[in-house]
GULUMDREN-365277 format. One record per residue: residue in one letter; x, y, z of N, C-alpha, C, O in turn. Coordinates in steps of 0.2 Angstrom, whole numbers, plus 2048, in hexadecimal, padded with zeros to 3 digits. Layout:
BEGIN
AXYZXYZXYZXYZ
...
//
This chain:
BEGIN
XB8AF33239B8DF3523FB94F3323FB96F2E23C
XB99F38242BA0F37243BA2F33248BA0F3224D
XBA7F30246BAAF2B24BBAEF2E250BB1F3324F
XBAFF2B255BB4F2F25ABBBF2F257BBEF34258
XBBEF29254BC4F2A250BC5F3024DBCAF3224C
XBBFF3224ABC0F38244BC0F3F249BC4F44247
XBBDF3F24EBBEF45252BC5F45255BC8F4A256
XBC7F40257BCEF3F25ABD3F42253BD6F47254
XBD3F3F24EBD7F40247BD7F49247BDBF4D245
XBD0F4A248BCEF52246BD2F5624CBD6F5B24A
XBD2F55253BD6F59257BDDF57257BE1F5B258
XBDFF51255BE6F51253BEAF5724EBEFF5A24F
XBE6F57249BE7F5B242BE8F63246BECF67244
XBE3F6424CBE4F6C24DBE7F6C254BE7F72257
XBEAF67256BEEF6625CBF4F6C25DBF4F6F262
XBF8F6D258BFDF71258BFBF7825ABFDF7B25F
XBF6F7B256BF3F81256BF0F8225DBF1F8825F
XBECF7D260BE8F7E265BEDF7E26BBEDF82270
XBF4F7926BBF7F7C270BFBF82271BFDF83277
XBFCF8626BBFFF8C26ABFAF9126EBFCF95272
XBF3F9026DBEEF9526EBEBF94274BE8F99276
XBEAF8D277BE6F8C27BBE8F8627FBE4F81280
XBEFF85281BF2F80284BF0F8128DBF0F85291
XBEDF7A28EBEAF79295BE3F79295BE0F7729A
XBE0F7C290BD8F7E28FBD4F7528DBD7F7128A
XBCFF7528DBCAF7028BBC7F72285BC4F77284
XBC7F6E27FBC3F6E279BBEF69279BBFF6327B
XBBAF6B275BB3F66272BB5F6526ABB6F6A267
XBB6F5F267BB5F5E261BB0F5A260BAEF54263
XBACF5C25ABA5F58259BA5F59251BA6F5F24F
XBA3F5424CBA3F54246BA9F56242BA8F5823C
XBAFF56245BB5F57243BB6F5F244BB9F62241
XBB3F62249BB4F68248BB3F6B24FBAFF69252
XBB8F70250BBAF73258BB3F77259BB1F7B255
XBB0F7525EBAAF79260BA9F7D266BA5F81267
XBB0F7C26ABB1F8126FBB7F7F274BBAF7A274
XBB9F85277BC0F8527BBBDF86282BB9F8B283
XBBFF83288BBBF8328EBC1F84293BC7F82292
XBC0F87298BC6F8829DBC5F812A1BCAF7F2A4
XBC0F7D2A1BBFF762A6BBCF712A2BBAF7229D
XBBEF6B2A5BBAF662A3BB3F652A4BAFF622A0
XBB1F672A9BA9F682ABBA7F6D2A6BA1F6B2A4
XBA9F712A4BA5F772A1BA5F74299BA0F75295
XBAAF71297BABF6E291BA6F6728FBA3F66289
XBA5F64295BA1F5F294B99F61295B95F5E292
XB99F6529AB92F68299B8EF6B292B88F6B291
XB93F6E290B92F7228AB90F6B283B8BF6B27F
XB95F67284B94F6227FB8FF5D280B8CF5B27B
XB8DF5D285B86F58287B7FF5C285B7AF5A283
XB7FF63286B7BF68284B7AF6827DB74F6827B
XB80F68279B7FF6A272B7FF6326DB7CF63268
XB82F5E270B82F5726CB80F51270B81F4C26D
XB7CF52276B7AF4C27AB80F4727BB85F4927E
XB7FF40278B83F3C27AB89F3B276B8DF37278
XB8AF3F270B8FF3E26CB8EF3B266B89F3A264
XB94F38263B9BF3A265B9CF41264B9AF45260
XBA1F4226ABA5F48269BABF4826EBABF45274
XBB0F4A26CBB7F4B270BB8F51274BB7F56272
XBBAF5027BBBBF54280BC3F52281BC4F4C283
XBC7F5727FBCFF55282BD2F5C286BCFF61285
XBD6F5B289BD9F6228CBDFF63288BE2F5E287
XBE1F68285BE6F69281BEEF69284BF1F6C288
XBF1F65280BF7F64282BF8F5E288BFEF5E28A
XBF4F5B289BF5F5728EBF2F4F28CBEDF4F287
XBF5F49290BF2F4328CBEBF4228DBE8F45292
XBE8F3F288BE2F3D287BDFF3928EBE2F34290
XBDAF3B290BD5F3A297BD0F36293BCCF3928F
XBCEF2F296BC9F2D294BC4F2C299BC5F2829E
XBBEF2F298BB8F2D29EBB2F2929ABB0F2C295
XBAFF2529CBA8F24299BA3F29299BA3F2D29E
XB9FF29294B9AF2E295B96F2F29BB93F3429B
XB95F2929FB90F292A5B95F2E2AAB92F332AD
XB9BF2E2AAB9FF312AFB9EF382AEB9DF3B2B2
XB9FF3A2A7B9FF412A6B99F442A7B99F4A2A8
XB93F402A6B8CF422A5B8AF442AEB86F482B0
XB8EF3F2B2B8CF412BAB91F482BBB8FF4E2BD
XB96F472B9B9BF4E2BBB97F532B8B97F582BD
XB93F552B2B8FF592AFB89F5B2B4B88F602B6
XB86F552B6B7FF562B9B7FF552C1B79F542C3
XB85F562C4B86F552CBB84F5B2CFB84F5C2D5
//
């Protein structure tokens, strides 16, 4: 299983290209692979939970400082 630190490193390696093409959108990185680009955190989180369950995976808004939320908060946002 990939550690979250590896997902962050993978995101950082693709950040420049993502900022050029998708600034402000949300991405999901799982197993060091970009698995989706989304218009909102909610849609990114919903799809991440459907595809990967509890993770680990990284959800990040492109071009913005990192936002850290516990999985339980994300789960409530998706299933509210």
